[in-house]
N, C-alpha and C positions, 0 to 999 in steps of 0.2 A: 870975858864971860861968854859973849856971843860967839867968839872963835871956838871956845871949848864945846859949846852946844853944837856948832856946825860940824866939828870933827867927829863928835859922837854920832850924829845922824848919818854922816858919811860912812863911818865904820859899820853901822848897822845895815846900811843899804848894800854894802859889799859882801855881807855874810850870805852863804847859800840859803835858799828858801827853807824855812823850817828851823833855821838857826843851827843846823847840824853839819858837821864837816862831811865831805863826800869821799871819805877814805874807802878804798876797795875792801870787800869782805875778806876775812881771813878764814883759816881752816876750822875755826870753832864757831863761825857765824852760822846761825840756824838757816839762813837763806842759802849759804854755800853748801851746807850739808844736805839740804833739800834738793839742790841741783844734782849733787853726787848720787843721792838715793834714786831720784827719778831717771837719771841718765843710766844707772846700772840696771834698772828695770827694763829700759829699752834695749840695752845691750843683750840681756838675757832673751828678750823677745826676738832679737835679730839672729841669735845663734840657733843652729839646728842640731848640733851634736853635743855630747857631754852632759855635764851637770849644771844646775842653776848655781850661780855665785851669789854670795852675800857680801855686804860691805863690812870691811874691817876698820878702815879709817880713810879719811881724806888726807893724803900725804902732801899735796901742793896744789896751788891754783893761781891763775892769773885771770883778770877780769877786764875786758875792754868794751866800753860802750860803743855801739855802732853809730857812726855819724849819720845824721838825718833819719835815724830810726829810734824807736822807743826801747828796743831790746839791747842785749849785751851778749858778747861772745865769751864763753868760759872755756879756759884750757885747764883741765883737771888731771891730776895723778891720783888714782884711787887704789888702795890695797884691797884685794878681794880674797875670799875663802870659799872653797867648794862646800856646797850643802849636800844633804842626802837626797834631794829632789832631782830627778832626771829632767832634762829639757823637755822630753815628751809630755810631761805632766802639765806644762804651761802654768804652773803655780807662781804667784808673786813671791819674790825672794824673801820677803818678810814672814811668809808662812812656812819657811823651810828651815830646818835645823842644821846648823853648821856641823860638819863632821868633827868628832872628837878624836883624841889621840889614838883610840882603838879602832878607828874606821878608815885607816889609810888617808889621812888628811892631805889636802892639796891647797896651795896658796899661790898668790901672784899679784901682779900689778897691771893697771891699764892706763894708757894715755888717752884722754877723752876730750873731744871737742863738742860743745853743746851750745846752741843758741837759746837764749832765755828772754822771753817777753812776758806774756801772761802765763805761758806754759814753757816747759823744757822740751826742746827738740834736739835729739841726738844728731850730730853731724858725722862723726867718725870715731873710731876707737882702734887701738892697737894694744893687745894684751899678751902677757907672758906668764905662764903658769908652770908649776912643778910640784911633785909630791914632796912632802916632808921626808927627808932622808931616813931610812930605817935605823941608822945609827942614832939619830936624834930621838926617835921614838923609843928604842930599846934603852937608851940612857935614862929616860924619864920613867918608862913603864916596861920593865923587862919581860913581863908576861903578856903584853899586848900583841895582837896579830900583826904580822908584817906582810908587805905586798908580795904577790906571786906573779910570775909571768903569765899573761893571758893565754899564751899558746901552749902551755904545759898540758899534756894529755889528762892529768888528774883534774885540772881546772875545767876542761871541756866536759869530762865525764860527770863532774859535780853539777854543772849547769844542766846537762841532759837529764840526770836523775831528778833534779829539782823540777824541771819542766814536766817530766813524766808524772810526778806526783800531783803537780798542779792540774794537768789535763785529766787525771783520774778523779780528782776530788771536786773539781769545779762543776757548777751547774750551768755553765754557759753553753750556748747552742753548738758552737763549732770548736774543733781542736785548734790549738795555737802552736806555732813553731818558733824555734829560736831565731832571733834576728842578730843580736850582737852581745857578746860578753863585754861588759864595761868596767868591771873591777873584780879583783880577786885577792884574797889574803889567806894566810894559814896560821895555825896556832896549835900547840900541843895541849890537849885536855886529858881525856882518858886514852887518847890515841891522836894521830895527826888529824886535825880538824880543818876543813876547807870552807871558806866563805866566798860566795860569788854574788855578783849583781849582773843582771842581763835584761835586755829588752826582748819582747816577743811580739808577734804579729798574728792576726787571725788567718786561718787557712780556709780553703774552699770546702773542706771536709766537715760534715756534721758529725755529731757524736754517734750517729747511727752507722757510720762508715765501718766496714769490717776491718778488723785489726790487720789482716793480711794486706790491705790496700793503703795503710797509713803512710808507707814510705813514698807514695805517689802524691801525697797531699802538698799542694803548692800554696805559697802565701797568696792571699786575696789581693788582686791587683786592681784596686779601684779606690776611690776617695772615701768610701764608706767602710773601709777595713778598720777594725779596732786594733789598737796597739796597747801594750802594757809594759810595766817595769816590775821586775821581780828581784827579791833578795832571798838567798837560801844558803843552806849549809848541810854538810854531812861529815860524819866521823868515819874515816877510812881505816881498815885493817887489812893487812896483806892477804889473810886467809878468809876474809869476809867482805865480799864486794857484791852487793845485790844489784842485779841487772833486771830491768823490766822491759817489756816490749814497747814499741814506739807509742802506743796509746796509753801507756801507764798501767796496763792491766798486769796484775801479778801472775807470774807463771808458777803455779804450784804453791807450796807452803810459804807463808809470809816470813821473811827474815827480819826480825826486829833488832838484830844485833848491831846494825849499822843505821841509826835513825837519819832520816832525811827531813829537813824542815824547809818550808818555802812559804813566802808571802808575796802576793802579786797585786798590783793596782792596774785596773783596766781603764783606759781613757776613751771617752766618747770622741769619735772622729769629728774634726772641725766641720767637715761638709755636712754631717748630720745635724750638728748644733745650728749651723747657719741656715740650713734648709728649714728646720723647725721654726726658727725665728721668722723666716720669710713667710712660711705658711700662716703663722699666727698673725703676722702683720697684715696679710692679705685677707685674712678671715676665711681661708679655704676650707671646704668640707670634702673629705676624701672617703672613698670606699675602703673596705678592709684591704684590698689589693693595692690601693694607691698610697696608703699611709705606711711609712717605713718605721717599724718599731725598733729603732736603733738602740734605744736605751736598754732593751732586754736582749740584745745580741741575737737577732733573729737568724734562722737558717738562711744563708745568703743565696738566693736563687736568681739574682740579677734581674729583678722585676723593674729596676730603674736602670738607666744607662750608666756607663762608667764615668761619664762626665756630669757635673752638676747641672741642674736646670738653669736657664738664663738669668733667673733672679737671685742666684747664689753667687756671692763674691767672696772668694777665699783670700785671706791675707797671705802675702808672699814675702819671704825674706828679702830685705833690701840689700843685704850684703854690705853693710856699712863699715865693717872692720875686719881685722885679722886676729887669730889666736895662735900662738906658737908655744910649744912645750920645750923649755930649756932651763938649765941651772940658773940660780940667782947670780947676779953680778953687781958690783958696786954701783951706786947711783949718786947723783949730785944732791947736795943738801938743798932742802926746799927754800924757795925764794919768797913765798907768800908770807904775809903776816900771820902770826900765831900758828905757823905750820911746822911740823905735821900735827894733825889733830890727834886726839886720844885713840888708842886701839880699843876695839870692842872684844877681841879674842886674842889669846896667845897659847891656849891649850895646856898651860902649865909646863911648857917645854923649858928645860934648864939651859940649854946651850944654843938655842935658836930663837931669834926675835923675828916674828912673822911680820 
């Protein structure tokens, strides 16, 4: 009897503290999913071009406790999907809508290394992305728009028409100019319809600038320049193609036979936000000429220097990873327990598993 009691006490002593086995987390573990979500947030913050990615699923992971430390090193494979938010917006990915089948969807995967203690700290990443093939889109949705080459003249003309309408109708202080066309697609509606997405940047020209001088307007080259992201469309007809002057002013009679739609988001420059925070923290009191009303897109007269004041610290990309665009290739089966995790999106595609 004494021997039995002794063996029972010995077994209890050998159990891990808390009486729970120390199995590594699997792909369905809330802790592992949290690491994947926070690592993806940091990946989006590190990137400077393209669109914000959302998490589709945790495909695989390994978990190694660091000897002599309280933290652990996670190696993750995560499946991502492009959202409608551009990187310029700086939005958290959970606030962004994943592109649906009609918005030229993009998907991919990332190999991620992250150190986890009380917080998740991204170490490195390597991502591969690609568009969903047009054949897969048309097979599921024959009437959905399909991708267009960004260098096509009609795509560039569509972007310019949309920007012209934005400049004409906006109440902002300065004109904006086209920076980059980021996505384009087409669809037959009542005619060939073209859809574009593009980034814009504030110029040095105020809205008071004479139309004849607009071709000389250059992008504002300082840290307080505002940037924006636009989406627009127009229906083109061979015998009806409305051209406006660079300022968006209509020359003569309005031609409504070919409507142009555009919607833009303008983002506050980081330097402005950081400066205002620094001023608030210091309790500074400024005169009218010292205070920069960046929120209202003031006429930019360079009353401040092109570089921020000494108390302004701007975040800088750490360049922790790489992104390449290439077709999907076969990958190894996951090794982690309960991996892969469940997908959050598949867009209803019939012949393609994202």
